[in-house]
C-alpha positions in Angstrom: 13.4 -16.7 -15.7 11.3 -19.6 -17.3 7.9 -18.6 -19.6 5.5 -17.0 -17.9 2.4 -19.7 -16.9 -1.4 -18.9 -17.9 -3.5 -17.1 -15.9 -6.8 -18.6 -15.1 -10.6 -17.5 -15.7 -10.8 -15.7 -12.6 -7.7 -13.6 -13.0 -8.7 -11.9 -16.4 -9.5 -8.1 -16.3 -11.1 -5.2 -18.4 -8.7 -3.0 -19.7 -9.2 0.7 -18.0 -11.8 2.9 -18.9 -14.5 5.3 -19.2 -15.0 9.6 -18.3 -13.6 9.4 -14.7 -10.9 7.5 -15.8 -10.0 10.5 -18.3 -10.0 12.4 -15.6 -8.0 11.2 -13.2 -5.1 10.4 -16.4 -5.8 14.1 -17.3 -5.5 16.0 -13.6 -2.4 13.8 -12.8 -0.3 14.4 -16.4 -1.3 18.1 -16.4 0.5 18.1 -12.9 3.8 15.6 -14.2 2.9 13.4 -11.4 2.8 9.2 -10.5 0.4 6.8 -9.6 1.9 3.3 -8.2 -1.2 2.6 -10.0 0.4 3.4 -13.8 4.1 2.9 -12.4 3.3 -0.9 -11.1 0.6 -1.9 -13.6 -1.6 -2.5 -10.8 -4.6 -4.5 -12.6 -7.4 -2.5 -10.5 -6.3 0.9 -12.3 -9.8 0.3 -14.3 -11.8 -0.3 -11.4 -11.0 2.8 -9.0 -10.1 5.4 -11.7 -13.7 5.1 -13.2 -15.6 4.7 -10.5 -17.7 2.4 -10.9 -18.4 2.0 -6.8 -18.6 5.3 -6.0 -15.8 8.4 -6.8 -12.9 7.2 -8.4 -9.7 7.1 -6.4 -6.0 7.0 -7.5 -2.5 5.9 -5.3 -0.5 9.2 -5.8 3.1 8.3 -6.4 6.1 10.4 -4.7 9.4 11.1 -5.3 9.9 10.9 -8.8 9.1 7.1 -11.0 12.4 5.9 -10.2 13.3 4.0 -6.9 16.3 3.5 -5.5 16.1 -0.1 -5.0 15.8 -2.8 -7.4 13.1 -5.5 -5.5 12.3 -8.5 -8.3 8.7 -8.6 -8.0 8.0 -4.6 -9.1 7.8 -3.0 -12.0 8.9 0.3 -10.9 11.9 1.3 -12.6 15.3 1.7 -10.9 18.1 3.6 -11.2 19.0 6.9 -12.6 17.7 9.0 -9.6 16.6 12.9 -10.3 15.7 15.6 -8.4 12.9 15.4 -6.0 10.4 18.2 -7.2 10.0 21.1 -5.0 6.6 22.1 -6.0 5.6 18.0 -5.3 3.4 18.1 -2.4 1.3 21.3 -3.9 0.5 19.9 -7.3 -0.4 16.7 -5.4 -2.6 18.8 -3.0 -4.1 20.4 -6.1 -5.0 17.3 -7.9 -6.5 15.9 -5.0 -8.9 19.3 -4.7 -9.5 18.8 -9.0 -10.8 15.2 -8.8 -13.0 15.7 -5.3 -11.1 13.0 -3.4 -12.2 13.0 -0.1 -9.8 9.6 0.9 -6.3 10.1 -0.5 -3.4 7.0 -0.5 0.5 7.9 -1.3 3.2 6.2 -1.2 6.3 6.9 -2.6 9.6 4.8 -4.7 12.6 3.9 -2.5 15.3 6.4 -2.0 17.7 5.8 -0.4 20.0 8.3 -2.3 18.4 11.0 -0.1 19.5 12.4 3.3 15.7 12.0 5.3 15.4 9.2 2.4 12.1 11.2 1.4 10.5 11.6 4.9 11.0 14.9 4.8 9.0 15.4 1.0 6.3 12.3 2.4 5.3 15.1 5.5 5.6 18.2 3.8 2.5 16.2 1.3 0.8 15.1 3.9 0.5 18.7 5.9 -0.5 20.4 2.4 -3.5 18.1 1.7 -4.8 18.5 5.5 -4.2 22.2 5.5 -6.2 22.3 2.2 -8.7 20.6 4.1 -8.6 18.7 7.3 -11.4 16.8 6.4 -9.6 14.5 4.2 -8.5 11.0 4.9 -4.8 10.4 3.8 -2.7 7.0 3.9 0.5 7.0 3.8 2.3 3.3 2.4 6.0 4.1 3.2 8.6 3.1 2.4 11.0 1.0 5.3 13.3 4.4 5.4 16.2 1.7 6.9 13.9 1.1 10.2 15.6 4.8 10.9 13.0 6.2 13.7 13.4 9.6 13.7 12.5 9.4 9.9 9.2 7.1 10.7 8.3 9.9 13.1 8.2 12.0 10.4 5.7 10.6 9.1 3.6 10.3 12.8 4.1 13.5 13.0 2.9 14.9 9.6 -0.8 13.7 10.7 -2.1 10.7 8.0 -5.3 9.4 9.2 -3.5 5.9 8.6 0.5 5.0 7.8 1.0 1.2 5.8 3.7 -0.5 5.2 4.2 -3.8 3.4 6.0 -6.5 4.8 5.0 -8.2 1.1 5.9 -11.8 1.6 6.3 -14.3 4.3 10.3 -14.5 6.3 11.7 -16.8 3.7 11.2 -15.2 1.1 11.9 -11.9 1.7 15.2 -12.6 -0.2 14.8 -12.8 -3.6 11.3 -11.1 -3.7 13.0 -8.1 -1.9 15.6 -5.7 -2.2 18.6 -6.8 0.6 18.4 -3.9 1.6 14.6 -4.3 2.8 14.1 -7.3 5.4 11.3 -9.0 7.7 12.6 -7.7 11.0 12.8 -4.2 9.7 9.3 -4.0 8.0 8.1 -5.2 11.8 10.3 -2.7 13.4 8.6 0.3 10.7 5.1 -1.2 11.6 5.4 -1.5 15.6 7.0 2.5 15.7 3.4 3.5 14.5 1.4 1.2 16.3 3.2 1.9 19.1 3.5 5.8 19.7 0.4 7.0 17.4 -2.9 6.5 17.4 -2.8 5.9 14.0 -4.2 3.5 12.2 -1.3 0.4 11.0 -1.6 -1.4 7.7 0.1 -4.4 6.0 0.2 -6.6 3.0 1.2 -9.6 1.4 1.5 -11.1 -2.4 0.7 -14.8 -1.7 1.6 -17.1 -5.4 5.9 -17.2 -4.5 6.2 -20.6 -2.6 5.1 -19.2 1.1 3.7 -22.3 2.6 0.8 -21.8 4.8 2.3 -22.4 8.1 4.6 -19.5 7.3 1.2 -17.3 6.8 -0.3 -18.2 9.3 3.3 -17.1 11.3 3.4 -14.2 9.4 -0.2 -13.1 10.6 1.0 -13.7 14.2 3.3 -11.4 14.2 1.7 -8.9 12.8 -1.0 -9.1 15.5 2.0 -9.4 17.9 2.5 -5.8 17.3 -0.9 -4.4 16.9 -0.8 -3.5 13.1 -4.8 -3.4 12.2 -5.4 -4.0 8.7 -4.0 -6.5 6.0 -4.3 -7.4 3.0 -3.4 -10.6 0.5 -3.6 -10.3 -3.3 -1.8 -12.6 -6.4 1.8 -12.3 -7.1 1.7 -11.4 -10.7 4.8 -11.7 -12.8 5.0 -7.7 -14.6 7.8 -9.7 -17.2 10.2 -12.7 -18.3 12.8 -10.1 -16.2 10.6 -10.9 -12.9 10.3 -13.6 -10.6 7.8 -16.5 -12.0 4.5 -16.8 -10.4 4.7 -19.9 -8.0 1.6 -21.1 -7.9 -2.1 -19.0 -8.8 -3.8 -19.0 -5.3 -7.7 -19.9 -5.8 -9.8 -17.3 -4.6 -11.4 -19.5 -2.1 -8.5 -20.2 -0.8 -7.8 -15.7 -0.6 -11.0 -16.4 1.3 -10.1 -18.2 3.5 -6.6 -16.3 4.8 -9.2 -13.2 4.9 -11.2 -15.4 7.9 -8.3 -16.3 9.4 -7.2 -12.9 9.7 -10.5 -11.4 10.9 -11.7 -14.6 13.1 -8.4 -15.8 14.5 -6.3 -13.1 14.9 -8.7 -10.0 15.4 -7.6 -7.5 12.7 -9.8 -5.2 12.0 -10.1 -5.7 8.3 -8.8 -7.6 5.7 -9.2 -7.6 1.9 -8.0 -10.7 0.6 -8.6 -11.8 -3.2 -6.3 -12.2 -6.2 -7.2 -9.3 -7.4 -6.3 -7.4 -4.1 -3.7 -4.7 -3.7 -2.3 -3.0 -0.8 -3.7 0.0 -2.0 -7.5 -1.6 -2.4 -10.2 0.7 -2.6 -12.9 -1.6 -0.2 -10.3 -1.7 2.3 -10.2 2.6 2.0 -13.6 2.9 2.6 -13.6 0.1 5.4 -10.7 2.5 6.6 -12.7 5.7 5.8 -15.8 4.5 7.9 -13.9 4.0 11.0 -12.1 7.0 11.2 -15.3 9.1 10.3 -17.7 7.2 13.0 -14.4 8.9 15.4 -13.5 5.5 17.8 -9.9 6.4 18.9 -7.3 3.5 17.6 -7.4 1.2 21.1 -11.1 1.6 21.3 -11.3 -0.4 17.3 -8.5 -2.8 18.9 -10.5 -3.6 22.4 -14.3 -4.0 20.6 -12.0 -5.8 17.8 -11.0 -8.1 20.3 -14.3 -8.5 22.6 -16.4 -9.4 20.2 -13.6 -12.8 19.6 
């Protein structure tokens, strides 16, 4: 790996602070819970946790803080897998209630070491949150579960309002960016199963700045719409450390805006959040999806409306 490139001015962020930030962090620490915000060093943690544009949000990371895979873009620790905490679903639901969230994002590390790859614990956490308060909206950002249909079905049956799974990058760059156990077609199969077999909104995310060509991004958007993915986000890849993949390019904000327009206007995605600091769990996207769900419109009706508006 070469030395890290100097970041442009548009990528500079304020350090996290504020009363709301402190409150959320305290609630998580009291229950020994993890967030992807912290584990992956998300650049939006200060904004989301401090609640500058409304109530603070956090993305809970289930199944521990160690991943069984080793993707070369990700800062989450790998190896040394630990036993699951059987109280985790209850702890997460308690934290959601204490913090006062009405839109919850759940994600997880990969747990290829477990017989069900963690799908059961993921599903139980969704059910526990909904059991406490059915009005709380739950977005589940799931692993690929090695593409096993019955494990994806467990998440669908638990009844989240949104199921997200990230393709991360264009098909050509899947390796070396992602672990070899992941794959473009495998990720598409997960998203297609959700969109074809449920009335649940689907969502995915791509990182830019890894050496992708425009025509490859365009093809990825086409592939995603062919399987009725509803929401897509674009964000800048940032190198977590010198041992991770180098940044190929810092994409200008104007280019991100162009991709937003392409996604929404050319491909009829219901929504696209696109910007250097956008991540898959991004509050602007969550607020949009929340409005869709609370409006009571079915997923199919929303898709048809988007197509008719083109």
